[in-house]
C-alpha positions, 0 to 999 in steps of 0.5 A, spaced: 707 525 366 708 520 360 715 522 355 713 519 350 713 523 345 717 528 347 723 522 349 723 519 343 722 527 338 726 530 343 734 525 341 733 526 335 733 533 334 739 532 340 742 529 334 740 533 329 743 540 334 748 545 330 755 548 333 754 554 337 761 557 335 763 562 339 763 568 335 762 574 338 769 578 341 767 582 350 771 587 349 774 587 357 777 580 356 778 579 350 775 572 350 771 570 345 763 568 347 757 564 343 751 569 343 744 568 344 742 567 337 748 563 337 745 558 341 739 558 338 740 558 330 744 552 334 737 548 336 731 552 333 730 548 327 731 541 330 726 542 333 722 545 330 722 538 325 721 534 331 716 537 332 719 542 338 718 549 340 722 552 345 720 558 350 723 561 356 719 562 361 721 569 366 719 569 374 718 574 378 726 576 381 727 582 386 735 580 385 736 578 376 732 574 372 729 568 373 728 563 367 727 557 365 728 553 359 721 548 357 721 544 350 713 543 348 711 536 344 707 538 339 702 532 342 702 537 348 707 534 352 713 537 355 719 537 358 722 542 364 728 543 365 730 547 372 730 555 374 736 558 373 737 564 377 742 569 376 743 577 379 742 582 375 748 588 376 745 594 376 738 594 378 736 599 371 734 596 365 741 596 363 743 591 369 737 586 368 737 585 361 745 584 361 743 578 367 736 576 363 741 574 355 746 571 360 740 567 364 737 564 357 744 563 353 746 558 359 739 555 360 738 553 354 745 551 353 744 547 360 737 544 357 740 542 350 746 540 355 751 543 348 756 546 350 760 552 345 766 551 341 771 556 338 769 558 330 777 555 327 775 554 321 780 559 319 785 554 322 783 549 317 785 553 311 790 556 312 798 556 316 797 561 322 803 565 326 803 564 332 798 566 338 800 572 342 800 568 350 795 573 354 798 575 360 795 570 366 798 573 371 793 575 378 794 582 377 792 581 369 786 578 370 784 582 376 785 588 371 782 585 365 776 583 372 774 591 373 774 593 367 768 588 363 766 591 371 766 598 369 764 595 361 757 594 367 759 586 364 759 585 373 755 578 370 760 576 365 766 579 370 763 573 375 763 568 370 770 569 369 772 571 375 769 564 377 772 560 372 779 560 373 784 556 379 789 563 381 781 565 385 783 568 392 790 571 389 785 575 384 780 576 389 785 581 393 788 585 388 781 588 387 779 594 389 772 595 395 768 597 389 770 592 383 768 587 389 762 589 392 760 589 385 763 580 384 759 579 390 753 582 388 752 578 380 756 572 382 753 567 377 748 561 382 743 557 379 736 552 382 731 555 383 730 562 388 
């Protein structure tokens, strides 16, 4: 398949991508994140200006959601970016909705080769008081993970846990029900 039209258009679009700002706060983890709207805002106008429409296909999946980001050039050429599977934390509309939003965000960021960044615009304009350091002990992290699961965001809790080096210590402090919810929501990639 020829990419002679979409490849240079995508490179032009990528040069014009904006920042993906972490402007939303997850109350369970007291951490900032970039929502789907922020991810789309960072890339959609640049893609359209280069003659590229982006869309995301969903695939039937009995355990969660599977999404693939696709770039379609006005010439008819397309660039498919690979499927991403995210398990649903609960087998209900809220669980699937949460997994779908999560999958769409991460599929888009990976396809565009960009990462979310903190919104530090205020830091440049005025001196800030030193930030209070969050308790990073395994016990405190286990408590935040448990609160995230209870709020219905097991996928977010699993992603949060996966990023920690003290995974075994944190895991041992979690209740069996929390461990089960995390195992069901553990982030995976690839074709499923």
